[in-house]
TIRO-2110 file (N, C-alpha, C; in Angstrom, 1 decimal):
// TIRO-2110
3.1, 28.8, 28.8, N, 1, A
4.1, 27.7, 29.0, CA, 1, A
3.4, 26.4, 29.0, C, 1, A
2.1, 26.2, 29.5, N, 2, A
1.4, 25.1, 29.4, CA, 2, A
1.0, 24.6, 28.1, C, 2, A
0.7, 25.5, 27.1, N, 3, A
0.5, 25.1, 25.8, CA, 3, A
1.7, 24.5, 25.1, C, 3, A
2.8, 25.1, 25.3, N, 4, A
4.1, 24.5, 24.7, CA, 4, A
4.3, 23.1, 25.3, C, 4, A
4.2, 22.9, 26.6, N, 5, A
4.4, 21.6, 27.3, CA, 5, A
3.4, 20.6, 26.7, C, 5, A
2.0, 20.9, 26.6, N, 6, A
1.0, 20.0, 26.2, CA, 6, A
1.3, 19.6, 24.7, C, 6, A
1.7, 20.6, 23.9, N, 7, A
1.9, 20.3, 22.5, CA, 7, A
3.2, 19.5, 22.2, C, 7, A
4.2, 19.7, 23.1, N, 8, A
5.4, 18.9, 23.0, CA, 8, A
5.2, 17.5, 23.4, C, 8, A
4.4, 17.3, 24.5, N, 9, A
4.0, 16.0, 25.0, CA, 9, A
3.2, 15.3, 24.1, C, 9, A
2.2, 15.9, 23.5, N, 10, A
1.4, 15.3, 22.5, CA, 10, A
2.2, 14.9, 21.2, C, 10, A
3.1, 15.8, 20.8, N, 11, A
4.0, 15.4, 19.6, CA, 11, A
4.9, 14.3, 19.9, C, 11, A
5.5, 14.3, 21.1, N, 12, A
6.4, 13.1, 21.4, CA, 12, A
5.6, 11.9, 21.5, C, 12, A
4.3, 11.9, 22.0, N, 13, A
3.4, 10.7, 22.0, CA, 13, A
3.2, 10.1, 20.7, C, 13, A
2.8, 11.1, 19.8, N, 14, A
2.4, 10.7, 18.4, CA, 14, A
3.8, 10.1, 17.7, C, 14, A
4.9, 10.7, 17.9, N, 15, A
6.1, 10.2, 17.3, CA, 15, A
6.5, 8.8, 17.8, C, 15, A
6.2, 8.6, 19.1, N, 16, A
6.5, 7.3, 19.7, CA, 16, A
5.6, 6.3, 19.1, C, 16, A
4.3, 6.6, 18.9, N, 17, A
3.3, 5.7, 18.3, CA, 17, A
3.7, 5.3, 16.9, C, 17, A
4.1, 6.4, 16.1, N, 18, A
4.5, 6.1, 14.7, CA, 18, A
5.8, 5.2, 14.7, C, 18, A
6.7, 5.5, 15.6, N, 19, A
7.9, 4.8, 15.7, CA, 19, A
7.6, 3.3, 16.0, C, 19, A
6.7, 3.0, 16.9, N, 20, A
6.4, 1.7, 17.3, CA, 20, A
5.6, 0.9, 16.3, C, 20, A
5.0, 1.6, 15.4, N, 21, A
4.3, 1.0, 14.2, CA, 21, A
5.3, 0.8, 13.1, C, 21, A
6.0, 1.8, 12.7, N, 22, A
6.8, 1.8, 11.5, CA, 22, A
8.0, 0.9, 11.6, C, 22, A
8.8, 1.0, 12.6, N, 23, A
10.0, 0.2, 12.8, CA, 23, A
9.7, -1.3, 12.7, C, 23, A
8.8, -1.9, 13.4, N, 24, A
8.5, -3.4, 13.2, CA, 24, A
8.1, -3.7, 11.8, C, 24, A
7.4, -2.7, 11.1, N, 25, A
7.0, -3.0, 9.7, CA, 25, A
8.2, -3.0, 8.8, C, 25, A
9.1, -2.1, 9.1, N, 26, A
10.4, -2.1, 8.3, CA, 26, A
11.2, -3.4, 8.5, C, 26, A
11.2, -3.9, 9.7, N, 27, A
11.9, -5.1, 10.0, CA, 27, A
11.2, -6.2, 9.2, C, 27, A
9.9, -6.3, 9.2, N, 28, A
9.0, -7.2, 8.5, CA, 28, A
9.3, -7.2, 7.0, C, 28, A
9.5, -6.0, 6.5, N, 29, A
9.8, -5.8, 5.1, CA, 29, A
11.2, -6.4, 4.8, C, 29, A
12.2, -6.2, 5.7, N, 30, A
13.4, -6.9, 5.4, CA, 30, A
13.3, -8.4, 5.4, C, 30, A
12.5, -9.0, 6.3, N, 31, A
12.3, -10.4, 6.4, CA, 31, A
11.7, -10.9, 5.1, C, 31, A
10.6, -10.1, 4.7, N, 32, A
9.9, -10.5, 3.4, CA, 32, A
10.8, -10.5, 2.3, C, 32, A
11.7, -9.5, 2.2, N, 33, A
12.6, -9.4, 1.1, CA, 33, A
13.6, -10.5, 1.1, C, 33, A
14.1, -10.8, 2.3, N, 34, A
15.1, -11.9, 2.4, CA, 34, A
14.6, -13.2, 2.0, C, 34, A
13.4, -13.5, 2.5, N, 35, A
12.9, -14.9, 2.3, CA, 35, A
11.9, -14.9, 1.1, C, 35, A
11.8, -13.8, 0.3, N, 36, A
10.9, -13.7, -0.9, CA, 36, A
9.5, -14.1, -0.6, C, 36, A
9.0, -13.6, 0.5, N, 37, A
7.7, -14.0, 0.9, CA, 37, A
6.6, -13.3, 0.0, C, 37, A
6.9, -12.0, -0.5, N, 38, A
6.0, -11.4, -1.4, CA, 38, A
5.8, -12.1, -2.7, C, 38, A
6.9, -12.8, -3.2, N, 39, A
6.7, -13.7, -4.4, CA, 39, A
5.7, -14.8, -4.1, C, 39, A
5.7, -15.4, -2.9, N, 40, A
4.7, -16.4, -2.5, CA, 40, A
3.3, -15.8, -2.3, C, 40, A
3.2, -14.6, -1.9, N, 41, A
1.9, -14.0, -1.7, CA, 41, A
1.2, -13.6, -3.0, C, 41, A
1.9, -13.5, -4.1, N, 42, A
1.3, -13.2, -5.3, CA, 42, A
0.4, -14.2, -5.9, C, 42, A
0.6, -15.5, -5.6, N, 43, A
-0.2, -16.5, -6.1, CA, 43, A
-1.6, -16.4, -5.8, C, 43, A
-2.1, -16.3, -4.6, N, 44, A
-3.5, -16.2, -4.2, CA, 44, A
-4.1, -14.9, -4.7, C, 44, A
-3.3, -13.9, -5.1, N, 45, A
-4.0, -12.6, -5.5, CA, 45, A
-4.1, -12.5, -7.0, C, 45, A
-3.7, -13.6, -7.8, N, 46, A
-3.8, -13.4, -9.2, CA, 46, A
-5.2, -13.2, -9.7, C, 46, A
-6.1, -14.1, -9.2, N, 47, A
-7.5, -14.0, -9.7, CA, 47, A
-8.2, -12.8, -9.3, C, 47, A
-8.2, -12.4, -7.9, N, 48, A
-8.9, -11.1, -7.6, CA, 48, A
-8.4, -9.9, -8.2, C, 48, A
-7.0, -9.8, -8.4, N, 49, A
-6.3, -8.7, -9.1, CA, 49, A
-6.7, -8.7, -10.5, C, 49, A
-6.8, -9.9, -11.2, N, 50, A
-7.3, -9.9, -12.6, CA, 50, A
-8.5, -9.5, -12.8, C, 50, A
-9.5, -9.8, -11.8, N, 51, A
-10.9, -9.3, -11.9, CA, 51, A
-11.0, -7.8, -11.9, C, 51, A
-10.1, -7.2, -11.2, N, 52, A
-10.1, -5.7, -11.1, CA, 52, A
-9.5, -5.1, -12.4, C, 52, A
-8.6, -5.8, -13.1, N, 53, A
-8.0, -5.2, -14.3, CA, 53, A
-6.5, -5.4, -14.4, C, 53, A
-5.9, -6.0, -13.3, N, 54, A
-4.5, -6.0, -13.2, CA, 54, A
-4.0, -7.3, -14.0, C, 54, A
-2.9, -7.2, -14.6, N, 55, A
-2.3, -8.4, -15.2, CA, 55, A
-1.3, -9.0, -14.2, C, 55, A
-0.9, -10.2, -14.4, N, 56, A
-0.1, -10.9, -13.4, CA, 56, A
1.3, -10.2, -13.0, C, 56, A
1.9, -9.5, -14.1, N, 57, A
3.1, -8.9, -13.8, CA, 57, A
3.0, -7.6, -12.9, C, 57, A
1.8, -7.1, -12.8, N, 58, A
1.5, -5.9, -12.0, CA, 58, A
1.3, -6.3, -10.5, C, 58, A
1.1, -7.5, -10.2, N, 59, A
0.7, -7.8, -8.8, CA, 59, A
1.8, -7.6, -7.8, C, 59, A
3.1, -7.9, -8.2, N, 60, A
4.3, -7.7, -7.3, CA, 60, A
4.3, -6.3, -6.8, C, 60, A
4.4, -5.3, -7.7, N, 61, A
4.5, -3.9, -7.1, CA, 61, A
3.3, -3.4, -6.4, C, 61, A
2.1, -4.0, -6.9, N, 62, A
0.8, -3.6, -6.2, CA, 62, A
0.9, -4.2, -4.8, C, 62, A
1.2, -5.4, -4.6, N, 63, A
1.3, -6.0, -3.2, CA, 63, A
2.3, -5.3, -2.3, C, 63, A
3.5, -4.9, -2.9, N, 64, A
4.6, -4.4, -2.2, CA, 64, A
4.1, -3.0, -1.7, C, 64, A
3.4, -2.2, -2.5, N, 65, A
2.9, -1.0, -2.1, CA, 65, A
1.7, -1.0, -1.1, C, 65, A
0.9, -2.0, -1.3, N, 66, A
-0.2, -2.1, -0.3, CA, 66, A
0.2, -2.5, 1.0, C, 66, A
1.2, -3.4, 1.0, N, 67, A
1.8, -3.9, 2.4, CA, 67, A
2.7, -2.8, 3.0, C, 67, A
3.7, -2.4, 2.2, N, 68, A
4.8, -1.7, 2.7, CA, 68, A
4.8, -0.1, 2.5, C, 68, A
3.9, 0.3, 1.7, N, 69, A
3.8, 1.8, 1.5, CA, 69, A
4.1, 2.2, 0.1, C, 69, A
3.8, 3.4, -0.3, N, 70, A
3.9, 3.9, -1.6, CA, 70, A
5.4, 4.1, -2.0, C, 70, A
6.2, 4.4, -1.1, N, 71, A
7.6, 4.5, -1.4, CA, 71, A
8.2, 3.3, -2.0, C, 71, A
8.1, 2.2, -1.2, N, 72, A
8.6, 1.0, -1.5, CA, 72, A
7.8, 0.4, -2.8, C, 72, A
6.6, 0.5, -2.8, N, 73, A
5.8, 0.1, -3.9, CA, 73, A
6.1, 0.8, -5.3, C, 73, A
6.3, 2.2, -5.0, N, 74, A
6.7, 3.0, -6.2, CA, 74, A
8.0, 2.6, -6.8, C, 74, A
8.9, 2.3, -5.8, N, 75, A
10.3, 1.9, -6.2, CA, 75, A
10.2, 0.6, -7.0, C, 75, A
9.5, -0.4, -6.5, N, 76, A
9.3, -1.7, -7.2, CA, 76, A
8.7, -1.4, -8.6, C, 76, A
7.6, -0.5, -8.6, N, 77, A
6.9, -0.3, -9.9, CA, 77, A
7.9, 0.4, -10.9, C, 77, A
8.8, 1.3, -10.5, N, 78, A
9.8, 1.9, -11.4, CA, 78, A
10.7, 0.8, -11.9, C, 78, A
11.2, -0.1, -10.9, N, 79, A
12.1, -1.1, -11.4, CA, 79, A
11.4, -2.1, -12.4, C, 79, A
10.2, -2.5, -12.1, N, 80, A
9.5, -3.4, -13.0, CA, 80, A
9.2, -2.7, -14.4, C, 80, A
8.9, -1.5, -14.3, N, 81, A
8.6, -0.7, -15.6, CA, 81, A
9.9, -0.6, -16.4, C, 81, A
11.0, -0.3, -15.7, N, 82, A
12.3, -0.1, -16.4, CA, 82, A
12.7, -1.4, -17.1, C, 82, A
12.3, -2.6, -16.4, N, 83, A
12.8, -3.9, -17.0, CA, 83, A
11.8, -4.3, -18.1, C, 83, A
10.7, -3.5, -18.3, N, 84, A
9.8, -3.9, -19.4, CA, 84, A
8.8, -4.9, -19.0, C, 84, A
8.7, -5.3, -17.7, N, 85, A
7.7, -6.4, -17.3, CA, 85, A
6.3, -5.9, -17.1, C, 85, A
6.2, -4.5, -16.9, N, 86, A
4.9, -3.9, -16.8, CA, 86, A
4.7, -2.9, -17.9, C, 86, A
3.7, -3.1, -18.7, N, 87, A
3.5, -2.2, -19.9, CA, 87, A
2.1, -1.5, -19.9, C, 87, A
2.1, -0.6, -20.7, N, 88, A
0.8, 0.2, -20.9, CA, 88, A
0.1, 0.7, -19.8, C, 88, A
-1.1, 0.5, -19.8, N, 89, A
-2.0, 1.1, -18.7, CA, 89, A
-1.7, 0.4, -17.3, C, 89, A
-1.1, -0.7, -17.3, N, 90, A
-0.8, -1.4, -16.0, CA, 90, A
0.0, -0.5, -15.0, C, 90, A
0.9, 0.3, -15.6, N, 91, A
1.7, 1.2, -14.8, CA, 91, A
0.8, 2.2, -14.1, C, 91, A
-0.1, 2.7, -14.9, N, 92, A
-1.0, 3.8, -14.4, CA, 92, A
-2.0, 3.1, -13.4, C, 92, A
-2.5, 2.0, -13.6, N, 93, A
-3.5, 1.3, -12.7, CA, 93, A
-2.8, 1.0, -11.4, C, 93, A
-1.6, 0.5, -11.4, N, 94, A
-0.9, 0.2, -10.1, CA, 94, A
-0.6, 1.6, -9.4, C, 94, A
-0.1, 2.6, -10.1, N, 95, A
0.1, 3.8, -9.4, CA, 95, A
-1.1, 4.4, -8.8, C, 95, A
-2.3, 4.3, -9.7, N, 96, A
-3.6, 4.9, -9.2, CA, 96, A
-4.0, 4.2, -7.9, C, 96, A
-3.9, 2.8, -7.9, N, 97, A
-4.4, 2.0, -6.7, CA, 97, A
-3.5, 2.4, -5.5, C, 97, A
-2.2, 2.4, -5.8, N, 98, A
-1.3, 2.8, -4.6, CA, 98, A
-1.5, 4.2, -4.1, C, 98, A
-1.9, 5.1, -5.0, N, 99, A
-2.1, 6.5, -4.6, CA, 99, A
-3.3, 6.5, -3.7, C, 99, A
-4.3, 5.7, -4.0, N, 100, A
-5.5, 5.7, -3.2, CA, 100, A
-5.4, 4.8, -1.9, C, 100, A
-4.6, 3.8, -2.0, N, 101, A
-4.7, 2.7, -0.9, CA, 101, A
-3.3, 2.1, -0.9, C, 101, A
-2.4, 2.7, 0.0, N, 102, A
-1.1, 2.2, 0.2, CA, 102, A
-0.8, 2.0, 1.7, C, 102, A
0.1, 1.2, 2.0, N, 103, A
0.5, 0.9, 3.4, CA, 103, A
-0.7, 0.6, 4.3, C, 103, A
-1.5, -0.2, 3.8, N, 104, A
-2.8, -0.5, 4.5, CA, 104, A
-2.7, -0.8, 6.0, C, 104, A
-1.7, -1.7, 6.4, N, 105, A
-1.5, -2.0, 7.7, CA, 105, A
-0.9, -0.9, 8.6, C, 105, A
0.1, -0.3, 8.0, N, 106, A
0.7, 0.8, 8.7, CA, 106, A
-0.2, 2.0, 9.0, C, 106, A
-0.9, 2.4, 7.9, N, 107, A
-1.7, 3.5, 8.0, CA, 107, A
-2.9, 3.2, 8.9, C, 107, A
-3.5, 2.1, 8.7, N, 108, A
-4.6, 1.7, 9.6, CA, 108, A
-4.2, 1.7, 11.0, C, 108, A
-3.0, 1.1, 11.3, N, 109, A
-2.6, 1.2, 12.7, CA, 109, A
-2.4, 2.6, 13.3, C, 109, A
-1.8, 3.4, 12.4, N, 110, A
-1.6, 4.9, 12.8, CA, 110, A
-2.9, 5.5, 13.0, C, 110, A
-3.9, 5.3, 12.2, N, 111, A
-5.3, 5.9, 12.3, CA, 111, A
-5.9, 5.4, 13.6, C, 111, A
-5.7, 4.1, 13.9, N, 112, A
-6.2, 3.5, 15.1, CA, 112, A
-5.6, 4.1, 16.3, C, 112, A
-4.4, 4.3, 16.3, N, 113, A
-3.7, 4.9, 17.4, CA, 113, A
-4.1, 6.4, 17.7, C, 113, A
-4.8, 7.0, 16.7, N, 114, A
-5.3, 8.3, 16.9, CA, 114, A
-6.7, 8.3, 17.2, C, 114, A
-7.4, 7.0, 17.3, N, 115, A
-8.7, 7.0, 17.7, CA, 115, A
-9.7, 6.6, 16.7, C, 115, A
-9.3, 6.3, 15.5, N, 116, A
-10.2, 5.8, 14.4, CA, 116, A
-10.5, 4.4, 14.6, C, 116, A
-11.6, 4.0, 13.9, N, 117, A
-12.0, 2.5, 13.9, CA, 117, A
-11.4, 1.8, 12.8, C, 117, A
-10.5, 1.0, 13.0, N, 118, A
-9.8, 0.3, 12.0, CA, 118, A
-10.7, -0.7, 11.2, C, 118, A
-11.7, -1.2, 11.8, N, 119, A
-12.7, -2.0, 11.0, CA, 119, A
-13.5, -1.3, 10.1, C, 119, A
-13.5, 0.1, 10.2, N, 120, A
-14.1, 0.9, 9.2, CA, 120, A
-13.2, 1.4, 8.2, C, 120, A
-12.0, 1.9, 8.7, N, 121, A
-11.0, 2.5, 7.8, CA, 121, A
-10.5, 1.6, 6.7, C, 121, A
-10.1, 0.4, 7.1, N, 122, A
-9.5, -0.5, 6.2, CA, 122, A
-10.4, -0.9, 5.1, C, 122, A
-11.6, -1.4, 5.4, N, 123, A
-12.4, -1.8, 4.2, CA, 123, A
-12.9, -0.7, 3.4, C, 123, A
-13.1, 0.5, 3.9, N, 124, A
-13.5, 1.6, 3.1, CA, 124, A
-12.4, 2.0, 2.1, C, 124, A
-11.1, 2.0, 2.6, N, 125, A
-10.0, 2.3, 1.7, CA, 125, A
-9.8, 1.3, 0.7, C, 125, A
-10.0, 0.0, 1.0, N, 126, A
-9.8, -1.1, 0.0, CA, 126, A
-11.0, -1.0, -1.1, C, 126, A
-12.1, -0.9, -0.6, N, 127, A
-13.4, -0.9, -1.5, CA, 127, A
-13.3, 0.4, -2.4, C, 127, A
-12.9, 1.5, -1.9, N, 128, A
-13.0, 2.7, -2.7, CA, 128, A
-11.8, 2.6, -3.8, C, 128, A
-10.6, 2.2, -3.4, N, 129, A
-9.5, 2.1, -4.3, CA, 129, A
-9.9, 1.0, -5.3, C, 129, A
-10.4, -0.2, -5.0, N, 130, A
-10.7, -1.2, -5.9, CA, 130, A
-11.8, -0.7, -6.9, C, 130, A
-12.8, 0.1, -6.4, N, 131, A
-13.8, 0.6, -7.4, CA, 131, A
-13.3, 1.5, -8.3, C, 131, A
-12.5, 2.5, -7.9, N, 132, A
-11.9, 3.5, -8.8, CA, 132, A
-11.0, 2.9, -9.8, C, 132, A
-10.2, 1.9, -9.4, N, 133, A
-9.3, 1.3, -10.4, CA, 133, A
-10.0, 0.4, -11.3, C, 133, A
-11.1, -0.3, -10.8, N, 134, A
-11.9, -1.1, -11.8, CA, 134, A
-12.5, -0.3, -12.8, C, 134, A
-13.1, 0.9, -12.4, N, 135, A
-13.6, 1.7, -13.5, CA, 135, A
-12.6, 2.3, -14.4, C, 135, A
-11.4, 2.6, -13.8, N, 136, A
-10.3, 3.1, -14.8, CA, 136, A
-9.9, 2.0, -15.7, C, 136, A
-9.8, 0.8, -15.3, N, 137, A
-9.4, -0.3, -16.1, CA, 137, A
-10.4, -0.5, -17.3, C, 137, A
-11.7, -0.3, -16.9, N, 138, A
-12.7, -0.4, -18.0, CA, 138, A
-12.5, 0.7, -19.0, C, 138, A
-12.4, 1.9, -18.5, N, 139, A
-12.2, 3.1, -19.5, CA, 139, A
-10.9, 2.9, -20.3, C, 139, A
-9.9, 2.4, -19.7, N, 140, A
-8.5, 2.4, -20.3, CA, 140, A
-8.3, 1.1, -21.0, C, 140, A
-9.3, 0.2, -21.1, N, 141, A
-9.1, -1.1, -21.6, CA, 141, A
-8.2, -1.1, -22.8, C, 141, A
-7.2, -1.9, -22.8, N, 142, A
-6.3, -2.1, -24.0, CA, 142, A
-6.9, -3.0, -25.0, C, 142, A
-6.8, -2.5, -26.2, N, 143, A
-7.5, -3.2, -27.3, CA, 143, A
-6.6, -4.3, -27.9, C, 143, A
END
C-alpha cells in the first residue's frame, strides 16, 4: 500500500508542477496573440535566424514554436505554408528546428522542477538545434 501512496503522491506533485508551469504560459500565449507581441519579436531575430539559414518569412512559426511549443508552432507553420508564405526547404528547416528545440521556456522549467540544471539544459538545446539546422541548411541550399 505504501508504494501506491508514494507513487500517487509523486504523480500528483509532478502534475501540479506541470500545471503551474503550463497554465501561466498559455495565458502568456493569449496575451502575445492579442497584442501581436510575436510580430514585434521577429525584428531582432532576423539577422541571427538568417545566419542559420532561415528566411524572414520562416521566423514567425520558428519563434512561435520555440516560445510556446511544437503544437502551436506547428499550427502556425501549417498556416504559413498553406498561405504560400513559406516555401521550399524553409518548411523542413523550421520543422527540424522545432523538433529538436521547442517550448524552450516550458520544457526548461519542467526539467528544472525535476532537478535538472536549467543553465545547462537551455544552452545545450539551443546550440544543438542551431548546429544541426545550420548544417541541414548548407546541405539543402536552394540554388
